[in-house]
N, C-alpha and C positions, 0 to 999 in steps of 0.2 A: 178199227183195230188199234190205230195209233192212239186214239183218245182213251181207249180201254187200257192200253199199255201205260200211258201217261198217268191215268188215274190210279193204276196199280202201284206205280213207283211213288206217286204222291202219298197214297195211303200207307205204303211201306215206310216212307220217310216219317210220316206223322206217328205211325205206330212205334218206330224206333225211338223217336223223340220222347214219346210218352213212357216207353219202357225205360229209357235212360233216366228220365226224371223220377220214375218210381224207384229205380235202384238207388238213386241219390237220396231220396226221401227215406228209404229203408235203412241205408247206411247211417244217415244222420240220426234216425230214431234209435238205432242200435247203439250209436255212440252216446246218445243222451241216456238211454236205459242201460247203464253198465251192469254187467253181471255181478251179483253180490259175492262177497268174499266169505267163504266159510272158514272154520278154525285153521285148517291146514294152510290155506292161502295166506291168512293173517300171520301165522307163525313164519311162513316162508318169506313174506315181505318184511317181517320185523316191525310192522306198524299196524295199529288198530285205529281206524278212522271213526271218531266218536262225534256224533251229531248232538249239538247243544244249542241252547239259547242263552242270550245275555240278560241277566236280571240280578238284583241284589241278594238273591238266595242261592241260585244254581251256578252262576259263572260270572265273575267280574274281576276287575283289576283293582287291588287295594295296596297302596304304597308300593307300586311297581310289581307286585306279585300276583299271579293268577290265583283266584280263590273260588270257593263256592261248594255247596253240598254235592252237586252232581259232578263237578270237576274233581274234587278230592276222591270221591268214591270211584269214579272211572279210572283215575290215575292209579289207585290201589289195585284195581283189577288188571290194568296193563302191567303193573309191576309183577303181579302174580303170574301172568302169562309170559313175562320176560320180553315184552315188546314195547316200542315207543308209542306214545299217544299223540295222535294228530287230531286237533279239535277242528271240526267242521261246523262253522257257525251258520245257523238258520235264523234269520231275524223274524220270519213270519211263523208264529207258533202253529198256525193252521196247516203249514206245509212240512211239518216235521216228518210225518209218516210218508208223505210223497217223496221227500228227499231220500228217505231210507229205501223206498221201493225203486227209486231211480238209480240206485247204486252209488250215490254220493258219499255214503258212509256205511259202516258195518253194524253199528248199534245206535239206538237213540238213548242217550243217558239223560233222561228227564222223567220225573215221576208222572206217568200218565195213568189216568183212570182206565181200568180195563172195562171196555164196553163191547156189546155184541157186534156192532158194525166195525169197530176197530179190529176185532179178532178175525174178521174176514180178510183184512188187509195185511196183517203182520202177525208174528208170534210174540207173545209176551213171556217174560220171565216169571218165575214164581213171585208173588207179591213181596216187594221190598218193605212196604209199610201199608197201613190202612188209615184212611181219614174220611171225614164226613164233609159235606158242603154246608156253608153257612152264608147267611145274608150279610152284606156289608152296608151299614147305614150310619148316618151321623147321629150323635147324641144331641138332642135339641132341648133347651131349657123349657120346662112347662109342657113338653110333649112326650107322650109315652111311645117308646120304640115298638116296632112291629114284632110281635111274639108268636103269632099264629099264621099259618100259611094262608088261611082264608082272608087275612088282612092285606094280602098282596093284591086283592081285587082292585083293578083300576090303576095300578102302579106301573111305572116304566122302569125296566131294569136293563142295564147295558152289559153285554157279554160278547165274547168272540163267537162267531157262528160255528167254528170248528171245535169248540170246547165241549167237554162233558157237562159244563154248566148249562149250555144252551139246550142240550138234550134233556137235562133234568127239568128245566123250566117248561119245556114243551110237554113233558110227561105230567107235570103238575097241572098245567092248563087242562089237559084231558081228564085226569083222574079227579081233580078237585072242582072242575067246572068253573074256574075263575077266569075273568076277563083280564088278562095280563099282557101288557105291551112289551115285547122283547125286542130291543133295538141292538143291532150288532155293531161291533167296533172292528177296526182292521186287525188282521192276524199278527201284524208287526207290533201291536201294543201288548205288552206283558200284563199279566194279572196284577203285578205290583203297580204298574202305571195306571191301570184302571182304578185300583184302590185309591191311588193318589188323587184321581179325578173326583172321587166321592169326597175326600177330605177337603179338596179345594172348591167344592160346591159346583163343579162343572156338570156333574150328574148326581142323581139322587141315590141310586142303588146299584150294586153289582153283587156277584157271587164269587166266593173263593173257597179253597180247601181250608179246613180248620188249622192245619199245620202252617199254611202260609199266613193265615190270620195271626197265629201266635208270633210269627216273625215280625209282624208289623205293629203289634200292640204298643211297644215302647215308642215307636216313631209317631204314631197317630193316637194319642190317648183320647181324642174326641170322637173316635169311631167306635161303633158297637159291632161286635162279631159274635153275639151270643145266640142268635136265632138259627137253629138247625133246619136244613132243607132236605136232608137225606140221611139214610142209615150210613154206617161205616162201609166204605168202598175200598177195594184193593188198588194199590198203586204199583206200577211196575215199569221196567224198561222194555224196549222193543227190539226185535231182530227180524231180518227178512224171513219169509216163509221157507226159503231154500237153505237157510243157515242152521241146520239141525245140530251140527257139531258145536258151533259157537253158543247156541242156546243151552246145550248140555253143560258146557264149560262154565257159563254164567250161573246156571242153577246150582251146580256143585259148589262153586265159590260162594254163592249167597247162602248156602245151607251150612257153611262152616260156622262154628261158634265164634271164631276170631272175627269173621266178617260181620256177624250179627252184632258183636260188641262194638265194632268200628262204626257200623251204621248208627247205633245208639249215641255214640260220641258225637258224630256229625249232626245228628238230629238235635242234640242238646246245643251244639255250637251254633247252628244256623237257624233253628226254629224256636227252641224253648228258652234257654237261659239268656238273660239280658246282659250279655257280656258287653263291656265298654267298647271293644273293637267292633262288635256288630253294630252298635248304635252309630259309631263313627262311619263305618262302611256304608250303612244304609243312608245316612245323611249325605255322604259324599256322592252316592249314586244319584240321588235326587236333586242335588244342588248343581251349581255351575262347575263343580269339581269333577263331574261325571266323566269328562273327557281328559282328565289330567292323569299323569303317571306319577309325578313327584312335585315337590315344591320348587324344583329347579327347572321346570319345563321351559320358561321363557329363555333362560340361558342356554339350555340344550338346543332349543329351536334356532337361536341366534347363531351358535357356533356350528351346528350341524349344516346349516346353509352354507357356511364358509368352505366346507369340504364336500358339498353336494351329496350329503347323506340324508336319508329319511331320518327325521329327528327321533322317531320311535326306535330305530336301530341304535342310535347313540345312547338313548335312554336305557335300552336293554344292556348295553355295555356298562353303563354306570351302575345299574343294579347288580350286575355280576361282580363288579369290582368292590363296591362299598355299601350296597343296599341304601344308597343315597345318604350316607353318613359323612358329612364334610370333615369330621374330626378323625376318621378312621386311619389307623396306622397298622401296617402289616408287620409280621415278624421280621421281614427283610428290610423294613424302613420305608416302604412305599406309602405315600401319604394322600389323604383327601379323597374327593369324590371319584376321581379316575385312577387313584392309587399309583401316582407317579413317583419315581425315584428322584430325589433332589438333583442328581447328575443329569437326568433327562430334562428336567425343567431348566437347568442352567444352559442347556443347548440352545434354548430359546429366550434366554435372558430373564428368566422368572425365578422367584424364590419363595413367595408366600403361598405355599400349596394348601394351606387351610382356608384360604379365601376361595369360595366356590367359583367365582368368575375367573380368577387367575388359574385355578386348577383346570377348569374345562377348556380355557383358551390354550393352555400349554398342552393338554391332552389331545386336542384336535389338531394342533400344529404337529404333534408327533404322528398322529394318524395320517396327516397330509404327507409327511416325510415317508411313512410306510407305503402310501399309495405310489409315490415315485419309485420306491425300492422294488415294488412288485408290478411296475408298469409293463413288464414283459409278459404278464399273464393277460391274455387278450379278453377272455370272457369276464364281464364285471361280477357276475354272481360267483364264479369260481374264485376270482381274485380276492373277494371280500373275505373268504375263508383263510387265505394265506395271510392277509392283513391282521385278522383277529388273532390267529395263532401266534403271529409275530409280536403282537402287542403283549401277549401273555408270556411268551418264552424267549422273545428276541428273534430277529430274522436269521441269525447265524444258524440256529438249530433247524429252522425250517429249510434253509439252503442245504444243510447236511441231508435232510430227509429227501430233498429233490435229487441230490447226487446218488443216494442209496436207491431210490426208485429207478433212476436211469440205469444204474449198474445191474439191477436185478430184473430188468426188462419191463418196467412199468413206465407210464407216461409221467415225466417230471413236471408237467404243466397242468395236471389234473389233481384236484385235492381228494375227492371222495374215492376211496378204494385204492388210492395210489400213494400220494405224498403223506396223507394222514396216517396210512398204515405204517410207513417207515419212520414217521415221527414217533408213533407209539413204540416202535421197536428200538428206539434210541435209548431205552432203559436196559436193553439186553447187551452184555459185553461183546457178544459176537458182532453186533452192529455198531455200537458206539466206539469200538476200537478199530473199526474198519478204516483203512488208509484214506478213504474219501471223506470221512466224518471229522472235520477239523475242530469242532467244538465239543467233542466228547459226550459224556453222559447227559441225558435229559429225561426227566420223568414225563415222557411224551404224551401219556394219556391225559395229563392235565390240560395242555393247550388244545388238544383235540376235543375234549369235553367242554372246554371253555368256549370254543367257537360254536360247537353244537348247541350248547345251552343258550348262548346269546341269540342265535338265529331261530331257535325254537321259541324263545320268549318273544322275539320280534314278530314272529308269525302270529302269536296270540295277541300282541299289542295291536297289530294291523286289523284284526277282526273286531276288537272291542273299542279301541281308541281312534277317534277320527283324526285324519291328517291335518 
């Protein structure tokens, strides 16, 4: 009996342990598979999470600014919804739809070919455009390029396994009865990078969309993109199956004449027309400059280290101040890359503010001074908002906003929803004439947006630019 009782207790203990482990696994799984946000939830949160990939057509940093066909189109949609855009970077193209289904984002802003298997996973918008697939091959002197599908017999073609190109090549094998060797490349490799491998003779052939080919013609004149492999196929963005409201909103927006015109403008900008900026951007993406933000990165890295900042955060501040123009002068007399007032530079014994190194050195010394000014804000992420707003408007106005927050029952040491709110209200006479506001009027929306812009751009830099 005792043995039976002991066995019962042992079994119950084992069962309880298994049950606990199962609960933990279910909780972890539910945490990973976050529920998708439909339109109402997106509007309530004030933010649309947009899944993108980084390449020289869809999303990249050029001269400090985020750019790209998908980036600009998604930003336009967010503006129409009246919400902020949060870019969710997925580096593996084969995992775009998995990331969407896992709840990491609300939409995939990437022109995906609509296929039967993909339609089982997600819902697609109405087609944004149409394109056909083409073979990418080198132009060889004295050698005729492949022009017929049957001529692919015995050839080796490299594509991503999760791409529509892979599916198309498999279909051609079956329908045409050709012996074709399809080799796969990692999903982290963009179509643009695979095209580059053909140009650099690392591989012989790949497949791309005709519109992507158009974007690469000027960069690779020795490549041939003329051999078609498919009929015209629809390209669209994707949303989760559960996001019917968001899908309707996207489709309504895409159907507008103004949106269709904007799509054509972006297609010309990033795919068709050989604009000088596009050539430079493409070259920068493929060269050693791919990880650069500006010509002043070495100086930015040097002086960011002196104040223990991520250099990309300091670069974002420079972009906000001067767009990296060392000769910039504001209406108020602020000068150079970090738009310093001469009086501020004199605090640190410096005067030549048009010299990039002098300007950045003086600017970072002033940021170090502001760090000491806001040392009473314990949380570093919270403190950086106080520092950035102070850099723009001066610490006096931010201290006023703290006092107003305290007076009206908000936390004076919290930026979001508290101090930032009362800094915005310092343009209202009711608040800037309050006895606790020593510094009077301030167009507070400017420093609030200033801090917000810098941190938003910094988040984008972190996704695209290596540390």
